[in-house]
Gaussian input, Z-matrix of N, CA and C with variables (Angstrom, degrees):
# hf/3-21g

backbone

0 1
 N
 C     1     B1
 C     2     B2     1     A1
 N     3     B3     2     A2     1     D1
 C     4     B4     3     A3     2     D2
 C     5     B5     4     A4     3     D3
 N     6     B6     5     A5     4     D4
 C     7     B7     6     A6     5     D5
 C     8     B8     7     A7     6     D6
 N     9     B9     8     A8     7     D7
 C    10    B10     9     A9     8     D8
 C    11    B11    10    A10     9     D9
 N    12    B12    11    A11    10    D10
 C    13    B13    12    A12    11    D11
 C    14    B14    13    A13    12    D12
 N    15    B15    14    A14    13    D13
 C    16    B16    15    A15    14    D14
 C    17    B17    16    A16    15    D15
 N    18    B18    17    A17    16    D16
 C    19    B19    18    A18    17    D17
 C    20    B20    19    A19    18    D18
 N    21    B21    20    A20    19    D19
 C    22    B22    21    A21    20    D20
 C    23    B23    22    A22    21    D21
 N    24    B24    23    A23    22    D22
 C    25    B25    24    A24    23    D23
 C    26    B26    25    A25    24    D24
 N    27    B27    26    A26    25    D25
 C    28    B28    27    A27    26    D26
 C    29    B29    28    A28    27    D27
 N    30    B30    29    A29    28    D28
 C    31    B31    30    A30    29    D29
 C    32    B32    31    A31    30    D30
 N    33    B33    32    A32    31    D31
 C    34    B34    33    A33    32    D32
 C    35    B35    34    A34    33    D33
 N    36    B36    35    A35    34    D34
 C    37    B37    36    A36    35    D35
 C    38    B38    37    A37    36    D36
 N    39    B39    38    A38    37    D37
 C    40    B40    39    A39    38    D38
 C    41    B41    40    A40    39    D39
 N    42    B42    41    A41    40    D40
 C    43    B43    42    A42    41    D41
 C    44    B44    43    A43    42    D42
 N    45    B45    44    A44    43    D43
 C    46    B46    45    A45    44    D44
 C    47    B47    46    A46    45    D45
 N    48    B48    47    A47    46    D46
 C    49    B49    48    A48    47    D47
 C    50    B50    49    A49    48    D48
 N    51    B51    50    A50    49    D49
 C    52    B52    51    A51    50    D50
 C    53    B53    52    A52    51    D51
 N    54    B54    53    A53    52    D52
 C    55    B55    54    A54    53    D53
 C    56    B56    55    A55    54    D54
 N    57    B57    56    A56    55    D55
 C    58    B58    57    A57    56    D56
 C    59    B59    58    A58    57    D57
 N    60    B60    59    A59    58    D58
 C    61    B61    60    A60    59    D59
 C    62    B62    61    A61    60    D60
 N    63    B63    62    A62    61    D61
 C    64    B64    63    A63    62    D62
 C    65    B65    64    A64    63    D63
 N    66    B66    65    A65    64    D64
 C    67    B67    66    A66    65    D65
 C    68    B68    67    A67    66    D66
 N    69    B69    68    A68    67    D67
 C    70    B70    69    A69    68    D68
 C    71    B71    70    A70    69    D69
 N    72    B72    71    A71    70    D70
 C    73    B73    72    A72    71    D71
 C    74    B74    73    A73    72    D72
 N    75    B75    74    A74    73    D73
 C    76    B76    75    A75    74    D74
 C    77    B77    76    A76    75    D75
 N    78    B78    77    A77    76    D76
 C    79    B79    78    A78    77    D77
 C    80    B80    79    A79    78    D78
 N    81    B81    80    A80    79    D79
 C    82    B82    81    A81    80    D80
 C    83    B83    82    A82    81    D81
 N    84    B84    83    A83    82    D82
 C    85    B85    84    A84    83    D83
 C    86    B86    85    A85    84    D84
 N    87    B87    86    A86    85    D85
 C    88    B88    87    A87    86    D86
 C    89    B89    88    A88    87    D87
 N    90    B90    89    A89    88    D88
 C    91    B91    90    A90    89    D89
 C    92    B92    91    A91    90    D90
 N    93    B93    92    A92    91    D91
 C    94    B94    93    A93    92    D92
 C    95    B95    94    A94    93    D93
 N    96    B96    95    A95    94    D94
 C    97    B97    96    A96    95    D95
 C    98    B98    97    A97    96    D96
 N    99    B99    98    A98    97    D97
 C   100   B100    99    A99    98    D98
 C   101   B101   100   A100    99    D99
 N   102   B102   101   A101   100   D100
 C   103   B103   102   A102   101   D101
 C   104   B104   103   A103   102   D102
 N   105   B105   104   A104   103   D103
 C   106   B106   105   A105   104   D104
 C   107   B107   106   A106   105   D105
 N   108   B108   107   A107   106   D106
 C   109   B109   108   A108   107   D107
 C   110   B110   109   A109   108   D108
 N   111   B111   110   A110   109   D109
 C   112   B112   111   A111   110   D110
 C   113   B113   112   A112   111   D111
 N   114   B114   113   A113   112   D112
 C   115   B115   114   A114   113   D113
 C   116   B116   115   A115   114   D114
 N   117   B117   116   A116   115   D115
 C   118   B118   117   A117   116   D116
 C   119   B119   118   A118   117   D117
 N   120   B120   119   A119   118   D118
 C   121   B121   120   A120   119   D119
 C   122   B122   121   A121   120   D120
 N   123   B123   122   A122   121   D121
 C   124   B124   123   A123   122   D122
 C   125   B125   124   A124   123   D123
 N   126   B126   125   A125   124   D124
 C   127   B127   126   A126   125   D125
 C   128   B128   127   A127   126   D126
 N   129   B129   128   A128   127   D127
 C   130   B130   129   A129   128   D128
 C   131   B131   130   A130   129   D129
 N   132   B132   131   A131   130   D130
 C   133   B133   132   A132   131   D131
 C   134   B134   133   A133   132   D132
 N   135   B135   134   A134   133   D133
 C   136   B136   135   A135   134   D134
 C   137   B137   136   A136   135   D135
 N   138   B138   137   A137   136   D136
 C   139   B139   138   A138   137   D137
 C   140   B140   139   A139   138   D138
 N   141   B141   140   A140   139   D139
 C   142   B142   141   A141   140   D140
 C   143   B143   142   A142   141   D141
 N   144   B144   143   A143   142   D142
 C   145   B145   144   A144   143   D143
 C   146   B146   145   A145   144   D144
 N   147   B147   146   A146   145   D145
 C   148   B148   147   A147   146   D146
 C   149   B149   148   A148   147   D147
 N   150   B150   149   A149   148   D148
 C   151   B151   150   A150   149   D149
 C   152   B152   151   A151   150   D150
 N   153   B153   152   A152   151   D151
 C   154   B154   153   A153   152   D152
 C   155   B155   154   A154   153   D153
 N   156   B156   155   A155   154   D154
 C   157   B157   156   A156   155   D155
 C   158   B158   157   A157   156   D156
 N   159   B159   158   A158   157   D157
 C   160   B160   159   A159   158   D158
 C   161   B161   160   A160   159   D159
 N   162   B162   161   A161   160   D160
 C   163   B163   162   A162   161   D161
 C   164   B164   163   A163   162   D162
 N   165   B165   164   A164   163   D163
 C   166   B166   165   A165   164   D164
 C   167   B167   166   A166   165   D165
 N   168   B168   167   A167   166   D166
 C   169   B169   168   A168   167   D167
 C   170   B170   169   A169   168   D168
 N   171   B171   170   A170   169   D169
 C   172   B172   171   A171   170   D170
 C   173   B173   172   A172   171   D171
 N   174   B174   173   A173   172   D172
 C   175   B175   174   A174   173   D173
 C   176   B176   175   A175   174   D174
 N   177   B177   176   A176   175   D175
 C   178   B178   177   A177   176   D176
 C   179   B179   178   A178   177   D177
 N   180   B180   179   A179   178   D178
 C   181   B181   180   A180   179   D179
 C   182   B182   181   A181   180   D180
 N   183   B183   182   A182   181   D181
 C   184   B184   183   A183   182   D182
 C   185   B185   184   A184   183   D183
 N   186   B186   185   A185   184   D184
 C   187   B187   186   A186   185   D185
 C   188   B188   187   A187   186   D186
 N   189   B189   188   A188   187   D187
 C   190   B190   189   A189   188   D188
 C   191   B191   190   A190   189   D189
 N   192   B192   191   A191   190   D190
 C   193   B193   192   A192   191   D191
 C   194   B194   193   A193   192   D192
 N   195   B195   194   A194   193   D193
 C   196   B196   195   A195   194   D194
 C   197   B197   196   A196   195   D195
 N   198   B198   197   A197   196   D196
 C   199   B199   198   A198   197   D197
 C   200   B200   199   A199   198   D198
 N   201   B201   200   A200   199   D199
 C   202   B202   201   A201   200   D200
 C   203   B203   202   A202   201   D201
 N   204   B204   203   A203   202   D202
 C   205   B205   204   A204   203   D203
 C   206   B206   205   A205   204   D204
 N   207   B207   206   A206   205   D205
 C   208   B208   207   A207   206   D206
 C   209   B209   208   A208   207   D207
 N   210   B210   209   A209   208   D208
 C   211   B211   210   A210   209   D209
 C   212   B212   211   A211   210   D210
 N   213   B213   212   A212   211   D211
 C   214   B214   213   A213   212   D212
 C   215   B215   214   A214   213   D213
 N   216   B216   215   A215   214   D214
 C   217   B217   216   A216   215   D215
 C   218   B218   217   A217   216   D216
 N   219   B219   218   A218   217   D217
 C   220   B220   219   A219   218   D218
 C   221   B221   220   A220   219   D219
 N   222   B222   221   A221   220   D220
 C   223   B223   222   A222   221   D221
 C   224   B224   223   A223   222   D222
 N   225   B225   224   A224   223   D223
 C   226   B226   225   A225   224   D224
 C   227   B227   226   A226   225   D225
 N   228   B228   227   A227   226   D226
 C   229   B229   228   A228   227   D227
 C   230   B230   229   A229   228   D228
 N   231   B231   230   A230   229   D229
 C   232   B232   231   A231   230   D230
 C   233   B233   232   A232   231   D231
 N   234   B234   233   A233   232   D232
 C   235   B235   234   A234   233   D233
 C   236   B236   235   A235   234   D234
 N   237   B237   236   A236   235   D235
 C   238   B238   237   A237   236   D236
 C   239   B239   238   A238   237   D237
 N   240   B240   239   A239   238   D238
 C   241   B241   240   A240   239   D239
 C   242   B242   241   A241   240   D240
 N   243   B243   242   A242   241   D241
 C   244   B244   243   A243   242   D242
 C   245   B245   244   A244   243   D243
 N   246   B246   245   A245   244   D244
 C   247   B247   246   A246   245   D245
 C   248   B248   247   A247   246   D246
 N   249   B249   248   A248   247   D247
 C   250   B250   249   A249   248   D248
 C   251   B251   250   A250   249   D249
 N   252   B252   251   A251   250   D250
 C   253   B253   252   A252   251   D251
 C   254   B254   253   A253   252   D252
 N   255   B255   254   A254   253   D253
 C   256   B256   255   A255   254   D254
 C   257   B257   256   A256   255   D255
 N   258   B258   257   A257   256   D256
 C   259   B259   258   A258   257   D257
 C   260   B260   259   A259   258   D258
 N   261   B261   260   A260   259   D259
 C   262   B262   261   A261   260   D260
 C   263   B263   262   A262   261   D261
 N   264   B264   263   A263   262   D262
 C   265   B265   264   A264   263   D263
 C   266   B266   265   A265   264   D264
 N   267   B267   266   A266   265   D265
 C   268   B268   267   A267   266   D266
 C   269   B269   268   A268   267   D267
 N   270   B270   269   A269   268   D268
 C   271   B271   270   A270   269   D269
 C   272   B272   271   A271   270   D270

   B1=1.5575
   B2=1.4457
   B3=1.3384
   B4=1.6073
   B5=1.3787
   B6=1.3012
   B7=1.5296
   B8=1.5329
   B9=1.2306
   B10=1.5554
   B11=1.4437
   B12=1.3464
   B13=1.4495
   B14=1.4860
   B15=1.3965
   B16=1.3165
   B17=1.5520
   B18=1.1927
   B19=1.4811
   B20=1.5017
   B21=1.2117
   B22=1.5061
   B23=1.5422
   B24=1.4615
   B25=1.4621
   B26=1.5230
   B27=1.4273
   B28=1.4511
   B29=1.6138
   B30=1.2040
   B31=1.5939
   B32=1.4160
   B33=1.2947
   B34=1.3828
   B35=1.5727
   B36=1.3440
   B37=1.5036
   B38=1.4256
   B39=1.4240
   B40=1.4440
   B41=1.5777
   B42=1.3396
   B43=1.4097
   B44=1.6617
   B45=1.4039
   B46=1.5910
   B47=1.5193
   B48=1.2821
   B49=1.4353
   B50=1.4352
   B51=1.4285
   B52=1.3813
   B53=1.4358
   B54=1.3447
   B55=1.4366
   B56=1.4748
   B57=1.3269
   B58=1.5410
   B59=1.4507
   B60=1.3627
   B61=1.4474
   B62=1.5418
   B63=1.2785
   B64=1.5388
   B65=1.5904
   B66=1.3982
   B67=1.4019
   B68=1.6262
   B69=1.2974
   B70=1.3591
   B71=1.5679
   B72=1.2914
   B73=1.4477
   B74=1.5123
   B75=1.4559
   B76=1.4510
   B77=1.5427
   B78=1.3084
   B79=1.5166
   B80=1.5335
   B81=1.2809
   B82=1.3660
   B83=1.5383
   B84=1.3389
   B85=1.4705
   B86=1.5550
   B87=1.3719
   B88=1.4394
   B89=1.5576
   B90=1.4014
   B91=1.4414
   B92=1.6353
   B93=1.3606
   B94=1.4989
   B95=1.5938
   B96=1.2068
   B97=1.5330
   B98=1.5027
   B99=1.2748
   B100=1.4859
   B101=1.6537
   B102=1.2293
   B103=1.4719
   B104=1.5405
   B105=1.3562
   B106=1.4028
   B107=1.5168
   B108=1.3579
   B109=1.4107
   B110=1.6523
   B111=1.2386
   B112=1.5304
   B113=1.5352
   B114=1.2844
   B115=1.4498
   B116=1.5637
   B117=1.3347
   B118=1.5459
   B119=1.5818
   B120=1.1437
   B121=1.4898
   B122=1.5806
   B123=1.2984
   B124=1.5526
   B125=1.5879
   B126=1.3081
   B127=1.5646
   B128=1.4505
   B129=1.4353
   B130=1.4057
   B131=1.4824
   B132=1.3568
   B133=1.4318
   B134=1.6201
   B135=1.3508
   B136=1.4308
   B137=1.5096
   B138=1.3499
   B139=1.4993
   B140=1.6082
   B141=1.3294
   B142=1.4799
   B143=1.3876
   B144=1.4182
   B145=1.4432
   B146=1.4308
   B147=1.3991
   B148=1.4334
   B149=1.5406
   B150=1.2173
   B151=1.4446
   B152=1.5910
   B153=1.3564
   B154=1.3478
   B155=1.5741
   B156=1.3035
   B157=1.4112
   B158=1.4962
   B159=1.2831
   B160=1.5633
   B161=1.6361
   B162=1.2928
   B163=1.4734
   B164=1.4731
   B165=1.3426
   B166=1.4994
   B167=1.5551
   B168=1.4526
   B169=1.3422
   B170=1.5629
   B171=1.3328
   B172=1.4308
   B173=1.5881
   B174=1.3263
   B175=1.4870
   B176=1.4977
   B177=1.1621
   B178=1.5159
   B179=1.6266
   B180=1.4375
   B181=1.3825
   B182=1.6293
   B183=1.3329
   B184=1.4002
   B185=1.6052
   B186=1.3628
   B187=1.6010
   B188=1.4026
   B189=1.3422
   B190=1.4100
   B191=1.6245
   B192=1.2351
   B193=1.4032
   B194=1.5480
   B195=1.3737
   B196=1.4210
   B197=1.3893
   B198=1.4368
   B199=1.4246
   B200=1.4738
   B201=1.2344
   B202=1.5255
   B203=1.5738
   B204=1.2530
   B205=1.6022
   B206=1.6079
   B207=1.2670
   B208=1.5800
   B209=1.4650
   B210=1.3342
   B211=1.4431
   B212=1.5270
   B213=1.3265
   B214=1.4346
   B215=1.4505
   B216=1.3253
   B217=1.3766
   B218=1.6384
   B219=1.2811
   B220=1.3755
   B221=1.5849
   B222=1.3882
   B223=1.4705
   B224=1.6196
   B225=1.3050
   B226=1.5747
   B227=1.4455
   B228=1.3436
   B229=1.5230
   B230=1.5538
   B231=1.3103
   B232=1.3975
   B233=1.6515
   B234=1.3342
   B235=1.4845
   B236=1.4418
   B237=1.2432
   B238=1.4335
   B239=1.6323
   B240=1.3209
   B241=1.3099
   B242=1.5380
   B243=1.4270
   B244=1.3901
   B245=1.5211
   B246=1.3921
   B247=1.4058
   B248=1.5513
   B249=1.2590
   B250=1.5504
   B251=1.6252
   B252=1.3072
   B253=1.5565
   B254=1.5756
   B255=1.3380
   B256=1.5130
   B257=1.5871
   B258=1.3205
   B259=1.3553
   B260=1.5358
   B261=1.3443
   B262=1.5166
   B263=1.4910
   B264=1.3456
   B265=1.4299
   B266=1.5352
   B267=1.3271
   B268=1.4893
   B269=1.5251
   B270=1.1985
   B271=1.4953
   B272=1.4408
   A1=113.68
   A2=112.16
   A3=112.48
   A4=115.34
   A5=115.57
   A6=120.50
   A7=112.85
   A8=112.27
   A9=116.68
   A10=108.46
   A11=114.14
   A12=122.36
   A13=114.32
   A14=119.94
   A15=120.89
   A16=108.50
   A17=133.34
   A18=135.56
   A19=112.93
   A20=113.73
   A21=124.80
   A22=107.08
   A23=109.30
   A24=119.00
   A25=102.85
   A26=109.74
   A27=118.73
   A28=111.88
   A29=117.35
   A30=120.13
   A31=106.71
   A32=114.78
   A33=123.60
   A34=110.37
   A35=117.10
   A36=124.84
   A37=108.71
   A38=116.59
   A39=119.32
   A40=105.95
   A41=121.29
   A42=120.14
   A43=117.74
   A44=105.26
   A45=114.18
   A46=117.57
   A47=115.54
   A48=115.81
   A49=103.75
   A50=121.24
   A51=128.97
   A52=114.86
   A53=117.39
   A54=121.65
   A55=103.62
   A56=118.79
   A57=126.31
   A58=110.08
   A59=113.64
   A60=121.19
   A61=108.67
   A62=117.73
   A63=121.31
   A64=99.97
   A65=108.72
   A66=121.88
   A67=105.40
   A68=113.56
   A69=121.13
   A70=114.64
   A71=122.74
   A72=116.83
   A73=113.40
   A74=111.90
   A75=115.68
   A76=102.89
   A77=113.83
   A78=121.17
   A79=106.52
   A80=127.38
   A81=126.62
   A82=114.05
   A83=118.03
   A84=120.46
   A85=108.09
   A86=114.12
   A87=120.90
   A88=115.04
   A89=110.91
   A90=119.16
   A91=108.38
   A92=114.74
   A93=117.77
   A94=111.58
   A95=116.12
   A96=119.93
   A97=105.10
   A98=124.48
   A99=129.02
   A100=105.04
   A101=117.78
   A102=126.02
   A103=108.75
   A104=119.61
   A105=120.31
   A106=115.50
   A107=115.85
   A108=119.57
   A109=114.34
   A110=116.78
   A111=125.51
   A112=104.94
   A113=127.49
   A114=125.19
   A115=104.75
   A116=116.90
   A117=119.78
   A118=107.35
   A119=120.89
   A120=125.04
   A121=112.61
   A122=108.35
   A123=115.43
   A124=106.67
   A125=112.89
   A126=117.40
   A127=105.58
   A128=122.59
   A129=124.57
   A130=112.31
   A131=123.23
   A132=124.95
   A133=111.28
   A134=112.91
   A135=113.21
   A136=112.01
   A137=110.30
   A138=117.83
   A139=106.54
   A140=115.53
   A141=119.91
   A142=111.27
   A143=115.90
   A144=127.06
   A145=107.87
   A146=126.37
   A147=121.60
   A148=115.48
   A149=115.12
   A150=118.27
   A151=115.51
   A152=113.83
   A153=121.57
   A154=110.90
   A155=116.10
   A156=121.30
   A157=108.24
   A158=121.11
   A159=123.42
   A160=106.88
   A161=105.93
   A162=115.77
   A163=107.59
   A164=113.24
   A165=120.19
   A166=113.26
   A167=111.92
   A168=120.18
   A169=117.17
   A170=117.58
   A171=128.08
   A172=109.38
   A173=110.37
   A174=112.16
   A175=111.59
   A176=115.24
   A177=123.69
   A178=106.85
   A179=109.73
   A180=116.10
   A181=110.30
   A182=114.01
   A183=113.78
   A184=118.76
   A185=111.74
   A186=116.38
   A187=109.17
   A188=121.53
   A189=117.31
   A190=111.53
   A191=116.96
   A192=120.80
   A193=109.23
   A194=110.98
   A195=119.57
   A196=112.00
   A197=114.35
   A198=127.23
   A199=110.86
   A200=120.46
   A201=123.01
   A202=105.53
   A203=113.29
   A204=120.21
   A205=107.17
   A206=117.91
   A207=118.98
   A208=111.34
   A209=117.16
   A210=120.15
   A211=103.12
   A212=127.93
   A213=133.07
   A214=101.84
   A215=114.60
   A216=125.40
   A217=112.50
   A218=119.36
   A219=124.62
   A220=108.68
   A221=121.05
   A222=121.25
   A223=105.35
   A224=105.44
   A225=114.68
   A226=108.03
   A227=116.95
   A228=122.02
   A229=107.26
   A230=118.07
   A231=121.53
   A232=109.48
   A233=114.55
   A234=112.72
   A235=109.06
   A236=120.62
   A237=124.11
   A238=108.71
   A239=120.30
   A240=125.11
   A241=111.56
   A242=121.96
   A243=122.27
   A244=114.69
   A245=116.66
   A246=120.68
   A247=110.53
   A248=115.17
   A249=120.67
   A250=103.32
   A251=111.87
   A252=120.13
   A253=110.09
   A254=114.57
   A255=123.30
   A256=104.16
   A257=120.54
   A258=122.71
   A259=115.64
   A260=116.61
   A261=123.08
   A262=101.44
   A263=118.10
   A264=115.32
   A265=112.79
   A266=115.44
   A267=117.79
   A268=117.34
   A269=115.69
   A270=119.88
   A271=122.82
   D1=125.54
   D2=178.66
   D3=-66.94
   D4=154.47
   D5=177.22
   D6=-105.43
   D7=10.97
   D8=176.40
   D9=-137.97
   D10=152.74
   D11=174.35
   D12=-124.22
   D13=155.61
   D14=-174.62
   D15=-107.27
   D16=123.93
   D17=177.67
   D18=-131.78
   D19=158.05
   D20=168.51
   D21=-112.18
   D22=146.89
   D23=169.13
   D24=-126.92
   D25=129.06
   D26=-176.18
   D27=-123.13
   D28=143.27
   D29=169.69
   D30=-150.67
   D31=142.19
   D32=-167.92
   D33=-140.34
   D34=137.01
   D35=165.41
   D36=-112.47
   D37=-178.32
   D38=-179.09
   D39=-68.52
   D40=-24.00
   D41=-173.10
   D42=-100.63
   D43=-20.99
   D44=-174.26
   D45=-148.89
   D46=153.54
   D47=-179.48
   D48=-136.68
   D49=135.00
   D50=175.60
   D51=-120.50
   D52=128.82
   D53=-173.79
   D54=-128.57
   D55=130.95
   D56=179.91
   D57=-131.98
   D58=125.89
   D59=176.33
   D60=-93.72
   D61=139.84
   D62=-171.66
   D63=-137.90
   D64=149.05
   D65=165.17
   D66=-112.61
   D67=116.39
   D68=-173.34
   D69=-120.23
   D70=155.29
   D71=173.83
   D72=-71.60
   D73=148.66
   D74=-177.36
   D75=-61.48
   D76=141.74
   D77=178.78
   D78=101.63
   D79=-4.09
   D80=178.77
   D81=-66.39
   D82=149.27
   D83=-174.09
   D84=-102.28
   D85=172.02
   D86=174.84
   D87=-56.72
   D88=-46.95
   D89=-175.07
   D90=-66.83
   D91=-36.65
   D92=176.75
   D93=-65.19
   D94=-36.39
   D95=179.93
   D96=-71.97
   D97=-37.87
   D98=-177.31
   D99=-65.57
   D100=-47.52
   D101=-177.12
   D102=-67.67
   D103=-46.38
   D104=-178.12
   D105=-77.18
   D106=-14.99
   D107=178.99
   D108=-71.05
   D109=-31.97
   D110=-178.35
   D111=80.05
   D112=7.03
   D113=-173.62
   D114=-59.10
   D115=-49.58
   D116=-172.51
   D117=-60.85
   D118=-34.16
   D119=179.05
   D120=-69.51
   D121=-30.06
   D122=-176.38
   D123=-85.90
   D124=-23.56
   D125=-175.80
   D126=-126.78
   D127=72.25
   D128=-176.64
   D129=-65.92
   D130=-21.28
   D131=-175.37
   D132=-71.16
   D133=-16.78
   D134=-174.19
   D135=-80.58
   D136=132.01
   D137=-175.96
   D138=-82.12
   D139=98.47
   D140=-176.64
   D141=-81.30
   D142=130.15
   D143=170.86
   D144=-123.42
   D145=119.21
   D146=176.73
   D147=-64.83
   D148=-10.18
   D149=175.82
   D150=-88.26
   D151=-4.77
   D152=178.50
   D153=-111.13
   D154=62.35
   D155=-179.22
   D156=-127.11
   D157=156.38
   D158=-178.68
   D159=-150.17
   D160=163.03
   D161=168.42
   D162=-127.50
   D163=117.48
   D164=-177.26
   D165=48.29
   D166=53.84
   D167=172.45
   D168=70.18
   D169=13.85
   D170=175.50
   D171=-118.50
   D172=116.14
   D173=-179.95
   D174=-58.94
   D175=150.90
   D176=-171.56
   D177=-149.55
   D178=152.20
   D179=173.79
   D180=-71.79
   D181=151.42
   D182=176.08
   D183=-61.71
   D184=-17.99
   D185=-178.59
   D186=-92.02
   D187=-0.08
   D188=-169.69
   D189=-73.57
   D190=139.07
   D191=-177.03
   D192=-74.07
   D193=145.53
   D194=176.00
   D195=-94.96
   D196=164.72
   D197=179.65
   D198=-125.18
   D199=156.33
   D200=-176.57
   D201=-59.33
   D202=128.42
   D203=170.62
   D204=97.15
   D205=3.10
   D206=177.31
   D207=-59.35
   D208=153.15
   D209=169.54
   D210=-120.33
   D211=115.13
   D212=177.66
   D213=-88.45
   D214=132.25
   D215=-177.29
   D216=-121.46
   D217=116.27
   D218=-179.52
   D219=-87.16
   D220=110.41
   D221=-172.42
   D222=-97.44
   D223=141.37
   D224=176.78
   D225=-93.38
   D226=164.98
   D227=176.65
   D228=-67.86
   D229=147.79
   D230=175.43
   D231=-67.02
   D232=150.07
   D233=176.36
   D234=-96.03
   D235=-18.13
   D236=-175.10
   D237=-146.98
   D238=126.72
   D239=178.00
   D240=-60.66
   D241=126.30
   D242=-173.67
   D243=-56.11
   D244=-35.94
   D245=179.85
   D246=-64.96
   D247=-35.65
   D248=-174.38
   D249=-72.28
   D250=-37.61
   D251=-179.70
   D252=-60.53
   D253=-47.21
   D254=-179.10
   D255=-63.84
   D256=-49.25
   D257=-178.06
   D258=-57.94
   D259=-37.82
   D260=-178.89
   D261=-70.77
   D262=-42.91
   D263=-174.13
   D264=-65.82
   D265=-33.97
   D266=177.40
   D267=-72.98
   D268=-17.45
   D269=170.17
   D270=-70.35

């Protein structure tokens, strides 16, 4: 059994996307991957909230353990409420 896992950490804005591949020890958590990736240092304008993290489009807790091949996603706050957007389009 391998003692390392390979994961990706991704963060995107309207202008830019950053993807980092990491080799981490088995048992690493989502927040550890984010911290070790350096993505937040590279994208200082992103409003980071540890409760807005996901793995393959599924929201997860920062302390969730990762598996080999996982893609950690850093979500940014919505700029417009989807319900408001639909109402505006309907008008």
